[in-house]
Structures are given as C-alpha cells and as structure tokens.
ZADO-1210 file (C-alpha; in nm, 4 decimals, padded with zeros to 6 digits):
<atoms>
<atom x="02.6462" y="-18.3625" z="-10.7797" code="UNK" pos="1"/>
<atom x="02.9038" y="-18.4431" z="-11.0457" code="UNK" pos="2"/>
<atom x="03.2395" y="-18.5951" z="-10.9485" code="UNK" pos="3"/>
<atom x="03.4163" y="-18.2780" z="-11.0670" code="UNK" pos="4"/>
<atom x="03.2288" y="-18.0613" z="-10.8157" code="UNK" pos="5"/>
<atom x="03.2687" y="-18.2844" z="-10.5106" code="UNK" pos="6"/>
<atom x="03.4873" y="-18.1337" z="-10.2402" code="UNK" pos="7"/>
<atom x="03.8274" y="-18.2851" z="-10.1738" code="UNK" pos="8"/>
<atom x="03.8205" y="-18.5355" z="-09.8882" code="UNK" pos="9"/>
<atom x="03.9493" y="-18.3963" z="-09.5604" code="UNK" pos="10"/>
<atom x="04.2843" y="-18.5060" z="-09.4304" code="UNK" pos="11"/>
<atom x="04.2998" y="-18.8091" z="-09.2054" code="UNK" pos="12"/>
<atom x="04.5166" y="-18.6718" z="-08.9247" code="UNK" pos="13"/>
<atom x="04.6170" y="-19.0131" z="-08.7999" code="UNK" pos="14"/>
<atom x="04.7851" y="-19.0896" z="-09.1325" code="UNK" pos="15"/>
<atom x="04.8264" y="-18.7489" z="-09.2976" code="UNK" pos="16"/>
<atom x="04.9900" y="-18.5864" z="-08.9980" code="UNK" pos="17"/>
<atom x="05.2369" y="-18.8411" z="-08.8664" code="UNK" pos="18"/>
<atom x="05.4550" y="-18.5476" z="-08.7563" code="UNK" pos="19"/>
<atom x="05.2363" y="-18.4831" z="-08.4504" code="UNK" pos="20"/>
<atom x="05.4820" y="-18.6711" z="-08.2291" code="UNK" pos="21"/>
<atom x="05.7782" y="-18.4666" z="-08.3503" code="UNK" pos="22"/>
<atom x="05.5706" y="-18.1501" z="-08.2977" code="UNK" pos="23"/>
<atom x="05.5374" y="-18.2380" z="-07.9294" code="UNK" pos="24"/>
<atom x="05.9064" y="-18.3324" z="-07.9054" code="UNK" pos="25"/>
<atom x="06.0183" y="-18.0000" z="-08.0603" code="UNK" pos="26"/>
<atom x="05.8005" y="-17.7974" z="-07.8231" code="UNK" pos="27"/>
<atom x="06.0000" y="-17.7603" z="-07.5006" code="UNK" pos="28"/>
<atom x="05.7077" y="-17.7297" z="-07.2594" code="UNK" pos="29"/>
<atom x="05.4938" y="-18.0015" z="-07.4189" code="UNK" pos="30"/>
<atom x="05.7977" y="-18.2273" z="-07.4361" code="UNK" pos="31"/>
<atom x="05.8732" y="-18.1679" z="-07.0670" code="UNK" pos="32"/>
<atom x="05.5128" y="-18.2572" z="-06.9838" code="UNK" pos="33"/>
<atom x="05.5513" y="-18.5683" z="-07.2021" code="UNK" pos="34"/>
<atom x="05.2077" y="-18.5144" z="-07.3539" code="UNK" pos="35"/>
<atom x="05.0851" y="-18.8068" z="-07.5647" code="UNK" pos="36"/>
<atom x="04.8465" y="-18.7674" z="-07.8548" code="UNK" pos="37"/>
<atom x="04.6386" y="-19.0830" z="-07.8236" code="UNK" pos="38"/>
<atom x="04.3734" y="-19.0162" z="-08.0866" code="UNK" pos="39"/>
<atom x="04.3201" y="-18.7730" z="-08.3717" code="UNK" pos="40"/>
<atom x="04.0068" y="-18.7833" z="-08.5811" code="UNK" pos="41"/>
<atom x="03.8184" y="-18.5232" z="-08.7785" code="UNK" pos="42"/>
<atom x="03.7255" y="-18.2598" z="-08.5201" code="UNK" pos="43"/>
<atom x="03.8422" y="-18.4498" z="-08.2123" code="UNK" pos="44"/>
<atom x="04.1610" y="-18.5152" z="-08.0197" code="UNK" pos="45"/>
<atom x="04.2482" y="-18.7186" z="-07.7129" code="UNK" pos="46"/>
<atom x="04.5669" y="-18.6284" z="-07.5262" code="UNK" pos="47"/>
<atom x="04.7082" y="-18.7746" z="-07.2061" code="UNK" pos="48"/>
<atom x="04.9675" y="-18.6844" z="-06.9453" code="UNK" pos="49"/>
<atom x="05.1061" y="-18.9448" z="-06.7082" code="UNK" pos="50"/>
<atom x="05.1251" y="-18.8437" z="-06.3434" code="UNK" pos="51"/>
<atom x="05.4565" y="-18.6976" z="-06.2316" code="UNK" pos="52"/>
<atom x="05.5327" y="-18.5624" z="-05.8834" code="UNK" pos="53"/>
<atom x="05.6911" y="-18.2559" z="-06.0483" code="UNK" pos="54"/>
<atom x="05.3438" y="-18.1582" z="-06.1753" code="UNK" pos="55"/>
<atom x="05.1870" y="-18.1573" z="-05.8295" code="UNK" pos="56"/>
<atom x="05.0684" y="-17.8482" z="-05.6494" code="UNK" pos="57"/>
<atom x="05.2057" y="-17.8937" z="-05.2929" code="UNK" pos="58"/>
<atom x="04.8926" y="-17.7956" z="-05.1030" code="UNK" pos="59"/>
<atom x="04.8343" y="-18.0936" z="-04.8760" code="UNK" pos="60"/>
<atom x="05.0184" y="-18.2085" z="-04.5643" code="UNK" pos="61"/>
<atom x="04.8994" y="-18.5652" z="-04.6067" code="UNK" pos="62"/>
<atom x="05.1013" y="-18.6362" z="-04.9208" code="UNK" pos="63"/>
<atom x="04.7929" y="-18.5906" z="-05.1369" code="UNK" pos="64"/>
<atom x="04.8727" y="-18.3233" z="-05.3921" code="UNK" pos="65"/>
<atom x="04.6695" y="-18.2582" z="-05.7061" code="UNK" pos="66"/>
<atom x="04.8202" y="-18.1698" z="-06.0414" code="UNK" pos="67"/>
<atom x="04.8813" y="-17.7960" z="-06.0754" code="UNK" pos="68"/>
<atom x="04.5867" y="-17.6210" z="-06.2424" code="UNK" pos="69"/>
<atom x="04.8145" y="-17.4609" z="-06.5002" code="UNK" pos="70"/>
<atom x="04.9035" y="-17.8033" z="-06.6347" code="UNK" pos="71"/>
<atom x="04.5340" y="-17.8908" z="-06.6605" code="UNK" pos="72"/>
<atom x="04.4787" y="-17.5647" z="-06.8522" code="UNK" pos="73"/>
<atom x="04.7719" y="-17.6469" z="-07.0810" code="UNK" pos="74"/>
<atom x="04.6207" y="-17.9865" z="-07.1538" code="UNK" pos="75"/>
<atom x="04.2874" y="-17.8219" z="-07.2443" code="UNK" pos="76"/>
<atom x="04.4565" y="-17.5652" z="-07.4677" code="UNK" pos="77"/>
<atom x="04.6792" y="-17.8205" z="-07.6410" code="UNK" pos="78"/>
<atom x="04.4012" y="-18.0760" z="-07.6982" code="UNK" pos="79"/>
<atom x="04.1926" y="-17.7958" z="-07.8497" code="UNK" pos="80"/>
<atom x="04.4719" y="-17.6986" z="-08.0868" code="UNK" pos="81"/>
<atom x="04.5176" y="-18.0566" z="-08.2034" code="UNK" pos="82"/>
<atom x="04.1421" y="-18.1021" z="-08.2584" code="UNK" pos="83"/>
<atom x="04.1251" y="-17.7793" z="-08.4598" code="UNK" pos="84"/>
<atom x="04.4285" y="-17.8775" z="-08.6682" code="UNK" pos="85"/>
<atom x="04.2273" y="-18.1739" z="-08.7964" code="UNK" pos="86"/>
<atom x="03.9928" y="-17.9287" z="-08.9708" code="UNK" pos="87"/>
<atom x="04.2735" y="-17.7967" z="-09.1920" code="UNK" pos="88"/>
<atom x="04.3504" y="-17.9496" z="-09.5307" code="UNK" pos="89"/>
<atom x="04.7124" y="-17.9904" z="-09.4188" code="UNK" pos="90"/>
<atom x="04.7130" y="-18.0317" z="-09.0374" code="UNK" pos="91"/>
<atom x="05.0920" y="-18.0172" z="-09.0115" code="UNK" pos="92"/>
<atom x="05.0928" y="-17.6720" z="-09.1702" code="UNK" pos="93"/>
<atom x="04.7972" y="-17.5290" z="-08.9771" code="UNK" pos="94"/>
<atom x="04.8420" y="-17.1843" z="-08.8265" code="UNK" pos="95"/>
<atom x="04.6270" y="-17.0963" z="-08.5257" code="UNK" pos="96"/>
<atom x="04.6463" y="-16.9164" z="-08.1944" code="UNK" pos="97"/>
<atom x="04.4409" y="-16.9132" z="-07.8756" code="UNK" pos="98"/>
<atom x="04.2272" y="-16.6031" z="-07.8287" code="UNK" pos="99"/>
<atom x="04.0214" y="-16.7245" z="-07.5317" code="UNK" pos="100"/>
<atom x="04.0706" y="-17.0075" z="-07.2837" code="UNK" pos="101"/>
<atom x="03.8124" y="-17.0813" z="-07.0151" code="UNK" pos="102"/>
<atom x="03.8672" y="-17.3531" z="-06.7568" code="UNK" pos="103"/>
<atom x="03.6212" y="-17.4655" z="-06.4902" code="UNK" pos="104"/>
<atom x="03.7890" y="-17.6815" z="-06.2276" code="UNK" pos="105"/>
<atom x="03.5445" y="-17.9375" z="-06.0902" code="UNK" pos="106"/>
<atom x="03.7652" y="-18.1312" z="-05.8475" code="UNK" pos="107"/>
<atom x="04.1360" y="-18.1795" z="-05.7832" code="UNK" pos="108"/>
<atom x="04.3083" y="-18.3399" z="-06.0814" code="UNK" pos="109"/>
<atom x="04.4871" y="-18.6541" z="-05.9661" code="UNK" pos="110"/>
<atom x="04.6733" y="-18.9366" z="-06.1326" code="UNK" pos="111"/>
<atom x="04.7107" y="-18.9689" z="-06.5072" code="UNK" pos="112"/>
<atom x="04.5100" y="-18.7088" z="-06.6990" code="UNK" pos="113"/>
<atom x="04.3102" y="-18.7524" z="-07.0191" code="UNK" pos="114"/>
<atom x="04.1720" y="-18.4638" z="-07.2247" code="UNK" pos="115"/>
<atom x="03.9022" y="-18.5183" z="-07.4863" code="UNK" pos="116"/>
<atom x="03.8539" y="-18.2197" z="-07.7166" code="UNK" pos="117"/>
<atom x="03.5738" y="-18.1720" z="-07.9683" code="UNK" pos="118"/>
<atom x="03.5419" y="-17.8965" z="-08.2234" code="UNK" pos="119"/>
<atom x="03.2160" y="-17.7063" z="-08.1794" code="UNK" pos="120"/>
<atom x="03.2777" y="-17.4883" z="-08.4843" code="UNK" pos="121"/>
<atom x="03.5687" y="-17.4346" z="-08.7198" code="UNK" pos="122"/>
<atom x="03.4939" y="-17.1514" z="-08.9577" code="UNK" pos="123"/>
<atom x="03.7154" y="-16.9544" z="-09.1884" code="UNK" pos="124"/>
<atom x="03.8860" y="-16.7536" z="-08.9146" code="UNK" pos="125"/>
<atom x="03.7481" y="-16.8715" z="-08.5795" code="UNK" pos="126"/>
<atom x="03.7407" y="-17.2105" z="-08.4118" code="UNK" pos="127"/>
<atom x="03.5682" y="-17.3114" z="-08.0871" code="UNK" pos="128"/>
<atom x="03.6223" y="-17.6293" z="-07.8878" code="UNK" pos="129"/>
<atom x="03.4910" y="-17.7991" z="-07.5759" code="UNK" pos="130"/>
<atom x="03.7195" y="-18.0167" z="-07.3651" code="UNK" pos="131"/>
<atom x="03.6781" y="-18.2539" z="-07.0722" code="UNK" pos="132"/>
<atom x="03.9726" y="-18.3564" z="-06.8532" code="UNK" pos="133"/>
<atom x="03.9469" y="-18.6676" z="-06.6389" code="UNK" pos="134"/>
<atom x="04.1854" y="-18.7992" z="-06.3771" code="UNK" pos="135"/>
<atom x="04.1960" y="-19.0809" z="-06.1244" code="UNK" pos="136"/>
<atom x="03.8969" y="-18.9387" z="-05.9350" code="UNK" pos="137"/>
<atom x="03.6768" y="-18.8626" z="-06.2368" code="UNK" pos="138"/>
<atom x="03.6117" y="-18.5475" z="-06.4346" code="UNK" pos="139"/>
<atom x="03.8472" y="-18.2809" z="-06.2998" code="UNK" pos="140"/>
<atom x="03.7870" y="-17.9894" z="-06.5367" code="UNK" pos="141"/>
<atom x="03.5978" y="-17.8733" z="-06.8411" code="UNK" pos="142"/>
<atom x="03.7123" y="-17.6074" z="-07.0795" code="UNK" pos="143"/>
<atom x="03.6105" y="-17.4067" z="-07.3798" code="UNK" pos="144"/>
<atom x="03.8539" y="-17.2393" z="-07.6163" code="UNK" pos="145"/>
<atom x="03.8332" y="-16.9941" z="-07.9009" code="UNK" pos="146"/>
<atom x="04.1088" y="-16.9811" z="-08.1590" code="UNK" pos="147"/>
<atom x="04.1989" y="-16.7540" z="-08.4460" code="UNK" pos="148"/>
<atom x="04.2462" y="-16.9760" z="-08.7505" code="UNK" pos="149"/>
<atom x="04.4782" y="-16.8513" z="-09.0227" code="UNK" pos="150"/>
<atom x="04.3404" y="-17.0401" z="-09.3210" code="UNK" pos="151"/>
<atom x="04.4358" y="-16.7583" z="-09.5556" code="UNK" pos="152"/>
<atom x="04.8090" y="-16.8175" z="-09.5023" code="UNK" pos="153"/>
<atom x="04.9665" y="-16.9760" z="-09.8074" code="UNK" pos="154"/>
<atom x="05.0367" y="-17.3293" z="-09.6864" code="UNK" pos="155"/>
<atom x="05.3327" y="-17.3494" z="-09.9246" code="UNK" pos="156"/>
<atom x="05.5128" y="-17.0823" z="-09.7213" code="UNK" pos="157"/>
<atom x="05.5418" y="-17.3024" z="-09.4137" code="UNK" pos="158"/>
</atoms>
C-alpha cells in the first residue's frame, strides 16, 4: 500500500478531545451526577461516579440503600456514547443518539460505580456497545446499547 492511499490515523481521544470535561460540565444532569471520564481509548471508555446519598434508592430500613437503577442506566448510556465518540474522526463534533438501551441488573449497585464500555461495532450509521458496571459489591449491571451515528453531518457545521 502506498503512503498516499493509507487511511488517516484515527483521533486519539485522550489528546484530541480534551473538551470531554467541559462537555460533562455543560450537561446539567451529567454535571449533577459528577461523572468522571477516567479513560478514553479507541473504542473504549471508562466512566465513574462517586457514591452520593442523593443517588440512593431508599428501599431499606437498615440504612443500606443501593444507587437508583436510573443512575446506573445513565452511566451505561453515557459510557457508551463516549466510547462511540472515539470512533469519529473528530470526537468533539460527533453526533449520535441512543436508539436502544438494555440494562440487566445483577445485584444492588453500591458505593462508587465504574462503567467500562466497549464498542462492538461502529458502522456508518449504527453503533453497538457492551458495558459492565461495577460497584463496591462487584458487578452490578451489564448493558448493551444501539446508537444512530450521524457521520454524514458536515463536521464543519458544528
């Protein structure tokens, strides 16, 4: 293969998308959750949420309350979006939206939460991810998402 026909190298999200932190800060819900993006690599993302009593689902009388399942689902959805953004030439300008979100809760989510998302496939218009969420007591949930990817949008318009 000649040098002229080699594809352009993919973006390195850790250096080419330093705006990820401001993205979280500008997003009211993600900012309130204080989600941290701990790792971004090609096709993967690791996000964490520190435990906060406001996130608990008050189901127990013994003071033991797991994190609300909706927050776990948000973490799965958001980690998926970040992982899929790494497949775009310009991650900060990526346009995508969730079309399917499946969450299987395995045990109550307790303590600090960590989501590890991996891209299964990122095609021209559809992306699929798998995500594992772990908490203080081990793996709390697994998820699978499908996204509509808008690669045909002129990135200069954003």
